[in-house]
MARFITI-187053 format. One record per residue: residue number from 1; x negated, y negated, z negated of N, C-alpha, C in turn. Coordinates in steps of 0.05 Angstrom, whole numbers, plus 5000, padded with zeros to 4 digits. Layout:
BEGIN
MILO  seq  neast  nnorth   nup  caeast  canorth  caup  ceast  cnorth   cup
MILO  NUM      X       Y     Z       X        Y     Z      X       Y     Z
...
END
This chain:
BEGIN
MILO  seq  neast  nnorth   nup  caeast  canorth  caup  ceast  cnorth   cup
MILO    1   9492    4680  4330    9482     4678  4358   9452    4681  4359
MILO    2   9442    4699  4377    9413     4704  4378   9399    4683  4395
MILO    3   9376    4674  4385    9360     4655  4401   9341    4669  4420
MILO    4   9326    4654  4436    9308     4665  4456   9287    4682  4443
MILO    5   9276    4674  4419    9254     4690  4406   9265    4717  4398
MILO    6   9290    4717  4387    9302     4742  4378   9307    4761  4402
MILO    7   9316    4750  4424    9321     4766  4448   9295    4778  4458
MILO    8   9273    4761  4457    9247     4771  4467   9238    4795  4450
MILO    9   9241    4792  4423    9233     4814  4405   9249    4839  4410
MILO   10   9275    4836  4414    9292     4859  4420   9284    4873  4445
MILO   11   9277    4857  4466    9267     4868  4491   9241    4883  4488
MILO   12   9223    4872  4470    9198     4885  4465   9202    4912  4451
MILO   13   9221    4912  4431    9226     4937  4417   9238    4958  4437
MILO   14   9256    4949  4454    9268     4967  4474   9246    4978  4493
MILO   15   9227    4961  4500    9206     4970  4518   9188    4991  4504
MILO   16   9181    4986  4478    9165     5004  4463   9179    5031  4460
MILO   17   9206    5029  4454    9222     5054  4452   9221    5070  4477
MILO   18   9223    5057  4500    9222     5070  4526   9195    5084  4530
MILO   19   9173    5070  4522    9146     5081  4525   9143    5106  4508
MILO   20   9153    5104  4483    9151     5127  4464   9167    5151  4475
MILO   21   9190    5145  4486    9206     5167  4498   9191    5180  4521
MILO   22   9179    5163  4538    9164     5174  4561   9141    5191  4551
MILO   23   9127    5182  4530    9104     5197  4519   9114    5224  4508
MILO   24   9138    5223  4495    9149     5248  4483   9156    5268  4505
MILO   25   9169    5258  4527    9176     5275  4549   9151    5287  4562
MILO   26   9130    5270  4566    9105     5279  4578   9093    5300  4561
MILO   27   9093    5296  4534    9082     5316  4516   9096    5342  4517
MILO   28   9123    5341  4518    9139     5366  4520   9133    5381  4546
MILO   29   9131    5366  4568    9124     5378  4594   9097    5391  4593
MILO   30   9078    5377  4579    9051     5388  4576   9052    5415  4561
MILO   31   9069    5415  4540    9072     5440  4523   9083    5463  4540
MILO   32   9103    5456  4557    9115     5476  4574   9094    5487  4594
MILO   33   9078    5468  4605    9057     5477  4623   9037    5495  4609
MILO   34   9029    5488  4584    9011     5504  4569   9023    5531  4563
MILO   35   9049    5532  4559    9062     5558  4554   9060    5576  4579
MILO   36   9062    5564  4603    9059     5579  4627   9030    5590  4629
MILO   37   9011    5573  4624    8983     5582  4625   8978    5603  4604
MILO   38   8989    5600  4580    8985     5619  4559   8996    5646  4566
MILO   39   9014    5648  4586    9025     5674  4594   9004    5693  4603
MILO   40   8981    5684  4611    8960     5703  4620   8938    5705  4599
MILO   41   8941    5694  4575    8919     5692  4557   8910    5719  4545
MILO   42   8927    5740  4546    8918     5766  4537   8895    5777  4554
MILO   43   8893    5765  4578    8870     5773  4595   8843    5767  4582
MILO   44   8844    5748  4563    8819     5740  4550   8805    5764  4536
MILO   45   8821    5786  4531    8809     5810  4519   8787    5821  4537
MILO   46   8789    5815  4563    8769     5825  4582   8742    5810  4579
MILO   47   8743    5785  4572    8719     5769  4570   8708    5767  4542
MILO   48   8724    5775  4522    8716     5775  4494   8718    5804  4485
MILO   49   8696    5819  4487    8697     5848  4482   8710    5855  4455
MILO   50   8728    5875  4455    8742     5884  4431   8726    5906  4418
MILO   51   8719    5903  4393    8705     5924  4378   8725    5946  4370
MILO   52   8715    5970  4368    8732     5992  4360   8741    5988  4331
MILO   53   8766    5997  4324    8776     5992  4297   8758    6002  4275
MILO   54   8744    6024  4280    8727     6035  4258   8703    6017  4252
MILO   55   8698    5996  4269    8677     5978  4264   8684    5958  4241
MILO   56   8710    5958  4234    8719     5939  4214   8720    5953  4186
MILO   57   8704    5944  4168    8703     5957  4141   8726    5947  4124
MILO   58   8731    5962  4102    8753     5954  4083   8746    5927  4071
MILO   59   8765    5909  4071    8762     5883  4060   8754    5862  4080
MILO   60   8746    5871  4105    8739     5852  4126   8765    5842  4139
MILO   61   8763    5822  4155    8787     5811  4169   8797    5832  4188
MILO   62   8823    5838  4188    8834     5859  4206   8829    5852  4236
MILO   63   8828    5873  4252    8822     5870  4280   8842    5851  4294
MILO   64   8868    5856  4290    8888     5841  4306   8888    5811  4300
MILO   65   8881    5804  4276    8880     5775  4269   8856    5761  4282
MILO   66   8837    5776  4292    8813     5764  4304   8816    5761  4334
MILO   67   8836    5774  4346    8840     5773  4375   8856    5749  4382
MILO   68   8845    5732  4400    8859     5709  4409   8876    5715  4433
MILO   69   8897    5699  4438    8912     5702  4462   8936    5721  4461
MILO   70   8940    5735  4438    8962     5753  4436   8987    5738  4427
MILO   71   9010    5746  4439    9036     5735  4430   9044    5750  4405
MILO   72   9064    5740  4390    9073     5754  4366   9079    5783  4370
MILO   73   9093    5789  4392    9100     5817  4398   9076    5833  4404
MILO   74   9057    5822  4419    9032     5837  4425   9015    5841  4400
MILO   75   9016    5822  4382    9001     5825  4357   9013    5848  4340
MILO   76   9039    5851  4340    9052     5873  4325   9044    5900  4337
MILO   77   9044    5901  4364    9035     5926  4377   9006    5932  4371
MILO   78   8990    5911  4370    8962     5914  4363   8959    5927  4335
MILO   79   8975    5918  4316    8974     5929  4289   8983    5958  4288
MILO   80   9001    5966  4306    9011     5993  4307   8992    6012  4322
MILO   81   8979    6000  4342    8961     6016  4360   8934    6003  4363
MILO   82   8920    6001  4341    8894     5987  4341   8874    6001  4360
MILO   83   8875    6028  4361    8856     6042  4378   8861    6037  4408
MILO   84   8884    6026  4415    8890     6020  4443   8876    5994  4453
MILO   85   8869    5976  4435    8861     5949  4443   8836    5949  4459
MILO   86   8817    5967  4453    8793     5968  4468   8799    5974  4498
MILO   87   8818    5991  4502    8825     6000  4530   8842    5980  4544
MILO   88   8858    5964  4529    8872     5942  4541   8852    5922  4552
MILO   89   8831    5916  4536    8810     5898  4545   8795    5909  4569
MILO   90   8790    5935  4569    8776     5948  4592   8794    5947  4617
MILO   91   8820    5951  4613    8839     5950  4635   8840    5922  4647
MILO   92   8841    5902  4630    8842     5874  4640   8816    5868  4655
MILO   93   8793    5877  4645    8768     5873  4658   8767    5887  4686
MILO   94   8777    5911  4687    8779     5926  4712   8796    5910  4732
MILO   95   8819    5900  4723    8836     5884  4741   8823    5859  4751
MILO   96   8809    5845  4734    8795     5820  4742   8774    5826  4763
MILO   97   8758    5847  4758    8737     5855  4777   8748    5863  4804
MILO   98   8771    5877  4804    8783     5885  4829   8794    5861  4843
MILO   99   8806    5842  4829    8816     5817  4840   8793    5803  4854
MILO  100   8770    5801  4841    8747     5787  4852   8736    5801  4877
MILO  101   8738    5828  4877    8730     5842  4901   8749    5837  4925
MILO  102   8775    5839  4920    8794     5836  4941   8794    5808  4953
MILO  103   8787    5787  4937    8788     5760  4946   8760    5747  4949
MILO  104   8739    5763  4951    8712     5752  4952   8707    5736  4978
MILO  105   8723    5741  4999    8719     5726  5023   8741    5706  5028
MILO  106   8756    5699  5007    8778     5680  5010   8770    5654  4996
MILO  107   8784    5632  5003    8779     5606  4990   8783    5608  4960
MILO  108   8804    5621  4951    8808     5626  4923   8796    5654  4918
MILO  109   8776    5656  4902    8762     5682  4899   8765    5694  4871
MILO  110   8787    5686  4857    8793     5699  4831   8772    5693  4811
MILO  111   8760    5669  4811    8739     5662  4793   8750    5658  4764
MILO  112   8736    5668  4745    8743     5662  4717   8729    5636  4709
MILO  113   8744    5620  4694    8733     5593  4687   8729    5589  4657
MILO  114   8741    5605  4640    8736     5603  4611   8744    5629  4598
MILO  115   8740    5630  4572    8745     5655  4557   8773    5657  4545
MILO  116   8789    5636  4549    8816     5636  4537   8838    5641  4557
MILO  117   8841    5622  4576    8861     5626  4597   8850    5643  4620
MILO  118   8824    5648  4621    8810     5664  4641   8809    5651  4668
MILO  119   8833    5647  4680    8834     5635  4707   8840    5606  4707
MILO  120   8846    5595  4684    8851     5566  4682   8877    5557  4693
MILO  121   8879    5531  4700    8904     5519  4708   8916    5529  4734
MILO  122   8900    5543  4750    8910     5552  4775   8934    5572  4771
MILO  123   8935    5584  4748    8957     5603  4742   8983    5588  4735
MILO  124   8982    5562  4732    9007     5547  4728   9025    5548  4752
MILO  125   9013    5551  4775    9028     5551  4800   9038    5579  4805
MILO  126   9064    5582  4811    9076     5609  4816   9070    5618  4844
MILO  127   9045    5621  4851    9036     5627  4878   9033    5656  4883
MILO  128   9026    5663  4908    9019     5691  4915   8995    5701  4898
MILO  129   8976    5682  4894    8952     5690  4880   8958    5697  4851
MILO  130   8976    5681  4838    8985     5688  4811   8999    5715  4811
MILO  131   9016    5720  4831    9030     5745  4833   9011    5769  4834
MILO  132   8990    5766  4851    8970     5788  4853   8956    5792  4826
MILO  133   8949    5770  4813    8933     5772  4788   8949    5786  4766
MILO  134   8975    5779  4764    8991     5793  4744   8994    5822  4750
MILO  135   8998    5829  4775    9001     5857  4783   8976    5873  4779
MILO  136   8953    5863  4787    8928     5878  4785   8920    5881  4756
MILO  137   8926    5862  4739    8919     5864  4710   8936    5885  4696
MILO  138   8962    5885  4702    8980     5905  4691   8972    5933  4700
MILO  139   8964    5935  4726    8954     5961  4736   8929    5970  4722
MILO  140   8912    5951  4716    8887     5958  4702   8892    5970  4674
MILO  141   8913    5959  4660    8920     5970  4634   8931    5998  4636
MILO  142   8948    6003  4655    8959     6030  4660   8936    6049  4665
MILO  143   8917    6041  4682    8895     6058  4690   8877    6065  4665
MILO  144   8871    6045  4649    8853     6049  4626   8866    6066  4604
MILO  145   8891    6060  4598    8905     6075  4577   8909    6104  4586
MILO  146   8917    6109  4611    8921     6136  4621   8896    6153  4619
MILO  147   8873    6141  4626    8848     6156  4624   8840    6161  4595
MILO  148   8844    6141  4578    8837     6144  4549   8853    6167  4537
MILO  149   8878    6170  4545    8894     6193  4535   8882    6219  4543
MILO  150   8875    6222  4568    8863     6247  4577   8837    6253  4563
MILO  151   8821    6233  4556    8795     6237  4544   8797    6240  4514
MILO  152   8821    6239  4503    8825     6244  4474   8817    6221  4457
MILO  153   8817    6196  4468    8808     6173  4453   8831    6160  4437
MILO  154   8856    6167  4442    8878     6154  4429   8894    6174  4412
MILO  155   8903    6165  4389    8916     6184  4370   8945    6191  4378
MILO  156   8957    6175  4395    8986     6179  4401   8991    6192  4428
MILO  157   8971    6201  4442    8975     6214  4468   8952    6233  4474
MILO  158   8957    6250  4493    8936     6269  4502   8938    6273  4532
MILO  159   8933    6297  4541    8934     6303  4570   8962    6299  4581
MILO  160   8964    6295  4607    8990     6292  4620   9007    6316  4617
MILO  161   9033    6311  4613    9053     6333  4612   9071    6333  4636
MILO  162   9061    6323  4658    9077     6322  4683   9084    6350  4691
MILO  163   9110    6355  4698    9118     6382  4707   9103    6391  4732
MILO  164   9101    6417  4735    9088     6429  4758   9102    6420  4784
MILO  165   9087    6409  4803    9100     6402  4829   9112    6426  4843
MILO  166   9135    6422  4854    9150     6444  4867   9135    6455  4892
MILO  167   9119    6438  4905    9106     6447  4929   9078    6459  4924
MILO  168   9071    6462  4899    9045     6474  4892   9046    6504  4897
MILO  169   9027    6516  4912    9027     6545  4916   9029    6561  4891
MILO  170   9043    6583  4891    9049     6599  4867   9024    6609  4853
MILO  171   9004    6616  4868    8980     6628  4856   8960    6607  4846
MILO  172   8968    6581  4848    8951     6560  4836   8960    6554  4808
MILO  173   8941    6551  4790    8948     6545  4762   8954    6516  4758
MILO  174   8974    6510  4742    8980     6482  4736   8976    6478  4706
MILO  175   8961    6458  4698    8957     6454  4669   8930    6444  4662
MILO  176   8914    6436  4681    8889     6424  4674   8895    6397  4660
MILO  177   8875    6387  4646    8880     6362  4630   8881    6338  4649
MILO  178   8905    6329  4655    8908     6307  4674   8910    6280  4661
MILO  179   8907    6259  4677    8910     6232  4667   8939    6227  4660
MILO  180   8943    6217  4636    8971     6214  4625   8983    6187  4635
MILO  181   8990    6187  4661    9000     6162  4673   9027    6155  4662
MILO  182   9043    6175  4653    9069     6169  4642   9066    6152  4616
MILO  183   9048    6160  4599    9044     6145  4574   9032    6118  4581
MILO  184   9012    6118  4599    8999     6093  4606   9019    6073  4617
MILO  185   9037    6082  4633    9058     6065  4645   9076    6053  4623
MILO  186   9085    6070  4605    9104     6062  4584   9090    6042  4565
MILO  187   9066    6048  4556    9052     6030  4538   9046    6003  4551
MILO  188   9036    6004  4576    9030     5979  4590   9055    5962  4593
MILO  189   9078    5974  4598    9103     5959  4601   9110    5945  4574
MILO  190   9106    5960  4552    9113     5950  4526   9095    5926  4519
MILO  191   9069    5930  4523    9049     5910  4515   9048    5885  4534
MILO  192   9045    5890  4559    9041     5868  4578   9066    5851  4580
MILO  193   9090    5864  4580    9115     5849  4584   9124    5835  4558
MILO  194   9112    5842  4535    9121     5831  4509   9122    5801  4509
MILO  195   9101    5788  4520    9100     5759  4520   9123    5746  4535
MILO  196   9129    5758  4558    9151     5746  4575   9178    5751  4561
MILO  197   9182    5774  4550    9208     5781  4539   9215    5767  4513
MILO  198   9195    5757  4499    9201     5743  4474   9205    5713  4478
MILO  199   9202    5704  4503    9207     5676  4508   9237    5671  4510
MILO  200   9245    5647  4505    9273     5640  4506   9276    5613  4520
MILO  201   9269    5612  4546    9270     5588  4561   9299    5581  4569
MILO  202   9306    5556  4573    9333     5548  4581   9341    5562  4607
MILO  203   9366    5571  4608    9375     5585  4633   9375    5565  4656
MILO  204   9366    5575  4679    9364     5558  4703   9339    5541  4704
MILO  205   9321    5543  4685    9297     5526  4685   9275    5538  4701
MILO  206   9255    5522  4708    9232     5531  4722   9217    5552  4706
MILO  207   9217    5548  4680    9202     5566  4662   9215    5594  4662
MILO  208   9242    5595  4663    9255     5621  4664   9249    5635  4690
MILO  209   9249    5619  4712    9243     5631  4738   9215    5643  4739
MILO  210   9196    5628  4727    9168     5638  4727   9165    5663  4709
MILO  211   9180    5664  4688    9179     5688  4670   9189    5712  4685
MILO  212   9211    5709  4700    9222     5731  4716   9203    5739  4738
MILO  213   9189    5720  4750    9169     5726  4770   9146    5743  4758
MILO  214   9137    5735  4734    9115     5750  4721   9123    5779  4715
MILO  215   9148    5782  4705    9158     5809  4699   9159    5827  4724
MILO  216   9168    5815  4746    9170     5830  4771   9142    5839  4780
MILO  217   9123    5822  4779    9096     5828  4788   9082    5847  4769
MILO  218   9087    5845  4743    9076     5864  4724   9085    5892  4732
MILO  219   9111    5895  4737    9123     5921  4744   9112    5932  4770
MILO  220   9108    5914  4790    9097     5923  4815   9069    5934  4811
MILO  221   9053    5922  4794    9026     5932  4789   9026    5959  4775
MILO  222   9044    5962  4756    9046     5988  4742   9055    6010  4761
MILO  223   9074    6004  4778    9084     6024  4796   9063    6032  4817
MILO  224   9046    6014  4824    9025     6020  4843   9007    6043  4832
MILO  225   8999    6041  4807    8983     6062  4795   8998    6088  4794
MILO  226   9024    6087  4785    9040     6111  4782   9044    6124  4810
MILO  227   9049    6108  4830    9055     6119  4857   9031    6133  4869
MILO  228   9008    6121  4865    8983     6131  4878   8970    6154  4864
MILO  229   8979    6160  4839    8968     6183  4825   8976    6208  4840
MILO  230   8958    6228  4842    8963     6251  4858   8951    6276  4845
MILO  231   8957    6299  4857    8947     6325  4847   8918    6329  4855
MILO  232   8902    6337  4836    8874     6344  4841   8870    6373  4832
MILO  233   8853    6388  4847    8849     6416  4841   8819    6423  4840
MILO  234   8813    6445  4826    8786     6455  4824   8786    6485  4830
MILO  235   8767    6493  4846    8765     6521  4854   8751    6538  4832
MILO  236   8760    6563  4829    8746     6582  4812   8742    6607  4829
MILO  237   8721    6621  4823    8716     6646  4838   8687    6652  4841
MILO  238   8680    6676  4848    8652     6685  4852   8641    6671  4876
MILO  239   8617    6659  4872    8602     6646  4894   8619    6626  4910
MILO  240   8636    6611  4895    8652     6591  4908   8674    6601  4926
MILO  241   8684    6625  4921    8704     6638  4939   8731    6624  4937
MILO  242   8735    6609  4916    8761     6595  4911   8784    6614  4911
MILO  243   8781    6636  4898    8802     6656  4896   8824    6646  4877
MILO  244   8817    6626  4860    8837     6615  4842   8833    6585  4840
MILO  245   8855    6570  4837    8854     6541  4834   8868    6532  4809
MILO  246   8857    6512  4795    8870     6499  4773   8875    6470  4782
MILO  247   8900    6461  4777    8907     6434  4787   8918    6417  4764
MILO  248   8916    6391  4768    8926     6372  4747   8932    6345  4761
MILO  249   8944    6327  4746    8951     6300  4757   8927    6282  4752
MILO  250   8919    6268  4773    8896     6250  4771   8902    6223  4783
MILO  251   8893    6202  4769    8896     6175  4780   8880    6171  4805
MILO  252   8890    6154  4822    8875     6147  4846   8852    6128  4838
MILO  253   8831    6128  4854    8809     6109  4850   8821    6081  4849
MILO  254   8812    6064  4831    8824     6038  4827   8820    6020  4851
MILO  255   8800    6025  4867    8797     6009  4892   8820    6013  4911
MILO  256   8830    6038  4911    8854     6044  4928   8878    6029  4917
MILO  257   8881    6027  4891    8903     6012  4878   8901    5983  4886
MILO  258   8876    5972  4885    8872     5944  4892   8879    5938  4921
MILO  259   8872    5956  4939    8879     5953  4967   8909    5954  4971
MILO  260   8922    5972  4957    8951     5974  4959   8965    5949  4950
MILO  261   8956    5938  4927    8969     5914  4916   8962    5890  4934
MILO  262   8938    5890  4946    8931     5869  4965   8949    5869  4989
MILO  263   8957    5892  4998    8977     5894  5020   9004    5882  5011
MILO  264   9011    5887  4986    9036     5875  4976   9033    5845  4973
MILO  265   9009    5835  4967    9004     5806  4967   9009    5794  4994
MILO  266   8999    5807  5015    9002     5796  5042   9032    5795  5051
MILO  267   9048    5813  5040    9077     5813  5048   9095    5804  5025
MILO  268   9084    5789  5006    9099     5779  4983   9123    5762  4991
MILO  269   9145    5764  4976    9170     5750  4983   9172    5724  4967
MILO  270   9180    5703  4982    9185     5677  4969   9212    5678  4956
MILO  271   9214    5670  4930    9238     5673  4915   9247    5646  4903
MILO  272   9272    5645  4893    9282     5622  4878   9303    5632  4859
MILO  273   9309    5616  4839    9329     5624  4819   9357    5616  4828
MILO  274   9376    5635  4828    9403     5629  4837   9421    5621  4814
MILO  275   9446    5617  4819    9465     5607  4799   9470    5627  4777
MILO  276   9464    5653  4783    9468     5674  4763   9442    5678  4747
MILO  277   9423    5660  4750    9398     5661  4736   9382    5687  4743
MILO  278   9384    5695  4768    9368     5717  4778   9351    5707  4801
MILO  279   9329    5720  4806    9312     5713  4829   9325    5724  4854
MILO  280   9327    5707  4875    9336     5715  4901   9317    5706  4922
MILO  281   9317    5721  4944    9298     5714  4966   9306    5689  4980
MILO  282   9286    5672  4986    9292     5646  5000   9302    5652  5028
MILO  283   9288    5670  5042    9296     5676  5070   9312    5702  5069
MILO  284   9339    5699  5072    9357     5722  5069   9356    5741  5093
MILO  285   9342    5733  5114    9340     5751  5138   9323    5775  5133
MILO  286   9304    5773  5114    9287     5795  5108   9300    5814  5087
MILO  287   9290    5839  5087    9300     5857  5067   9291    5848  5039
MILO  288   9309    5850  5019    9302     5841  4992   9279    5857  4981
MILO  289   9262    5845  4965    9239     5860  4953   9248    5882  4934
MILO  290   9233    5904  4934    9239     5925  4915   9222    5921  4890
MILO  291   9224    5939  4870    9209     5936  4846   9179    5940  4851
MILO  292   9171    5950  4874    9143     5955  4881   9131    5931  4895
MILO  293   9147    5910  4901    9137     5887  4917   9130    5864  4899
MILO  294   9112    5847  4909    9104     5822  4895   9122    5800  4904
MILO  295   9127    5781  4886    9144     5758  4892   9130    5732  4882
MILO  296   9136    5710  4894    9125     5684  4885   9145    5662  4888
MILO  297   9140    5640  4874    9159     5617  4874   9149    5593  4889
MILO  298   9123    5588  4888    9111     5564  4898   9091    5569  4921
MILO  299   9090    5551  4940    9069     5554  4961   9041    5551  4949
MILO  300   9022    5564  4960    8994     5563  4950   8981    5537  4958
MILO  301   8964    5526  4940    8947     5504  4949   8928    5514  4970
MILO  302   8914    5496  4984    8895     5505  5005   8868    5513  4992
MILO  303   8864    5506  4967    8839     5512  4952   8814    5502  4965
MILO  304   8817    5482  4983    8793     5471  4997   8776    5453  4979
MILO  305   8789    5436  4963    8775     5417  4947   8779    5421  4917
MILO  306   8760    5412  4901    8763     5414  4872   8786    5396  4864
MILO  307   8804    5408  4848    8827     5393  4838   8833    5402  4810
MILO  308   8828    5384  4791    8831     5391  4763   8860    5396  4756
MILO  309   8879    5382  4769    8907     5385  4763   8917    5413  4770
MILO  310   8910    5423  4794    8919     5449  4803   8900    5472  4794
MILO  311   8876    5465  4786    8857     5485  4778   8840    5496  4801
MILO  312   8843    5484  4825    8828     5493  4847   8798    5486  4844
MILO  313   8780    5505  4848    8752     5500  4846   8739    5489  4871
MILO  314   8755    5491  4894    8744     5482  4919   8725    5503  4931
MILO  315   8715    5497  4955    8697     5516  4968   8669    5505  4973
MILO  316   8664    5481  4961    8637     5470  4963   8616    5489  4951
MILO  317   8595    5494  4967    8574     5512  4958   8579    5541  4962
MILO  318   8602    5549  4972    8608     5577  4977   8594    5587  5002
MILO  319   8584    5611  5001    8571     5623  5025   8593    5630  5045
MILO  320   8586    5628  5071    8605     5635  5092   8590    5649  5114
MILO  321   8605    5662  5132    8595     5677  5154   8598    5661  5180
MILO  322   8576    5653  5191    8577     5636  5215   8591    5649  5239
MILO  323   8588    5675  5241    8598     5689  5265   8627    5699  5262
MILO  324   8637    5698  5238    8664     5709  5233   8686    5689  5239
MILO  325   8708    5699  5250    8732     5683  5255   8753    5687  5234
MILO  326   8747    5703  5213    8765     5708  5192   8763    5687  5170
MILO  327   8776    5694  5147    8775     5675  5124   8748    5670  5113
MILO  328   8729    5689  5118    8702     5686  5108   8684    5670  5127
MILO  329   8695    5663  5150    8681     5648  5170   8677    5619  5161
MILO  330   8655    5607  5170    8648     5580  5160   8670    5559  5167
MILO  331   8683    5562  5189    8703     5543  5197   8727    5542  5177
MILO  332   8737    5566  5171    8760     5568  5152   8752    5565  5123
MILO  333   8730    5578  5115    8721     5576  5088   8714    5547  5080
MILO  334   8702    5533  5098    8693     5506  5092   8714    5485  5098
MILO  335   8737    5493  5108    8760     5475  5113   8752    5453  5132
MILO  336   8735    5459  5152    8728     5439  5172   8708    5419  5163
MILO  337   8696    5421  5139    8677     5401  5129   8649    5406  5139
MILO  338   8644    5429  5151    8617     5436  5160   8602    5452  5139
MILO  339   8578    5459  5146    8563     5476  5128   8533    5471  5132
MILO  340   8518    5478  5111    8488     5476  5112   8476    5503  5117
MILO  341   8454    5503  5131    8439     5528  5136   8412    5528  5122
MILO  342   8405    5550  5110    8379     5553  5098   8369    5582  5100
MILO  343   8344    5586  5096    8332     5612  5099   8325    5623  5071
MILO  344   8329    5648  5067    8322     5662  5042   8306    5687  5048
MILO  345   8291    5696  5029    8276     5720  5031   8290    5742  5016
MILO  346   8297    5764  5029    8310     5786  5017   8290    5810  5015
MILO  347   8289    5822  4991    8271     5845  4987   8289    5870  4983
MILO  348   8284    5890  5000    8300     5915  4998   8282    5939  4998
MILO  349   8293    5961  4987    8278     5986  4988   8280    5998  5016
MILO  350   8259    6008  5027    8259     6019  5054   8239    6042  5057
MILO  351   8241    6056  5079    8222     6078  5085   8221    6098  5062
MILO  352   8244    6105  5052    8245     6123  5029   8240    6152  5037
MILO  353   8224    6166  5022    8217     6194  5027   8221    6211  5002
MILO  354   8232    6235  5006    8235     6254  4984   8210    6270  4981
MILO  355   8199    6272  4957    8175     6287  4951   8182    6311  4933
MILO  356   8171    6334  4941    8175     6358  4925   8157    6359  4901
MILO  357   8166    6364  4878    8194     6363  4869   8194    6347  4844
MILO  358   8210    6327  4839    8234     6320  4854   8238    6290  4851
MILO  359   8228    6275  4868    8232     6246  4866   8231    6233  4894
MILO  360   8242    6209  4895    8243     6194  4920   8225    6170  4917
MILO  361   8207    6166  4937    8189     6144  4936   8196    6125  4959
MILO  362   8198    6099  4953    8206     6079  4974   8185    6057  4975
MILO  363   8185    6043  4997    8169     6019  5000   8188    5995  4997
MILO  364   8176    5971  4993    8192     5947  4992   8188    5931  5018
MILO  365   8210    5925  5030    8209     5910  5055   8221    5882  5050
MILO  366   8209    5862  5062    8219     5835  5060   8229    5826  5087
MILO  367   8250    5810  5085    8263     5800  5110   8273    5772  5105
MILO  368   8267    5755  5124    8277     5727  5123   8304    5726  5137
MILO  369   8325    5717  5123    8352     5716  5134   8363    5688  5132
MILO  370   8381    5682  5151    8395     5656  5151   8420    5659  5133
MILO  371   8425    5639  5117    8449     5637  5101   8462    5610  5105
MILO  372   8489    5610  5101    8504     5586  5106   8522    5580  5082
MILO  373   8523    5555  5074    8540     5548  5051   8556    5523  5059
MILO  374   8580    5522  5048    8599     5500  5055   8590    5474  5043
MILO  375   8594    5452  5059    8588     5425  5049   8609    5416  5030
END
C-alpha cells in the first residue's frame, strides 16, 4: 500500500512527464514551422551572390556545397547544372525587386529581413502575399534562364526552337535567336518545385495543404512568363524601307509580368484541403481557379504593427501620401495611428540644355517639400 509521500512523488513524476511531452510537441511544431519557412530559402541565392563555376579552382570546395538554402533535390540539380546557378540567383533577385515595386505603396512592402529566409516568418502564413511571392520568384527564374539560353551562357540550351506562328506573313523570316522560354519553363519547374515534391507530409495535414498551395503558385508564375512572351520583329531594307522582316520569340518586359501576377493576386482564390487531399475553393459559387491563378489558405494579417510571431514589420516610420485615399494614403498606411510631418530639401537636375556637340548641361535646383511618416 502506497503512502502519501509515495503518491506525491508519483504525481510529481507524472507532472514532469506531461511537461516533457508538451516541450516535445512544441519542439516538433517549431520544426514543422521552420520547414515551412525553409520552403522559400532558395531565394537566398538572390541576396548571397553566386560566383560562376569557373571561379572555383581544382581542389577548392565545390560550388554546390557552398550554397545555403538548397534542398537535397535542388543540390543534385546544382551539381548537374552548375552554370545555371548564377541565373537562378539573378532570377530570384529580379522577382524580389519586382515584388517590392508592386507592393511599395502597401502595408506589407515585400521587405527582405535576412540573408537566409529572405522574407522571414511572414512566409509561414499561407496568405495572398506568400502566394504572390512564390509566383513572382518562379517567374523570375524562367525569365533569367530563358535569356541566358539565348545569350549562349548555358551549355545545355540555345536559341528558342518555337515553331513558326501560323499567322506570321509568308514573306517574313522566322528564325532569329529568340528567348528560349520553353527550356526556361521546364528547368524552373524542375528546380523550384523540387523542394515541395520531395516533402512527405502526413495526408490531410496543414503542411500538405501549404505544399500544394506553393506548387500551384509556382506554376502560375511560370505560366505568366510563358503566356506573355510574344513575337518580335526587325526590319531589313535600304534606308529603312522594311522590305524584309526577321522575327523571333521574345520575353515580355518583366514589369508587365509583375503587373499581370499582381492582378492575379487581387483575384486570388481562398482554398482548403478536402477529404481527397486536394485543394478546393472555399466559396463554391465562384469559378474554380485555373493553373494560371494564385491561391491562398490563410487570411492576411493587417501588417499594421510589428509582430515577431507573424513576421509583420508594421508601418511605423513608413512614408505616406497625405492627399491619397488609396493604400499609400496616410489614413490607411498608418492604420489610424496618425502621422508626423517634416520638411526635406530635394536637389534635382533642371534647366537642361543640349550643347553642340554633344553633351547636355543641367543646373541643380533645390526644393523644400513636405513629407509624412506614420507614427
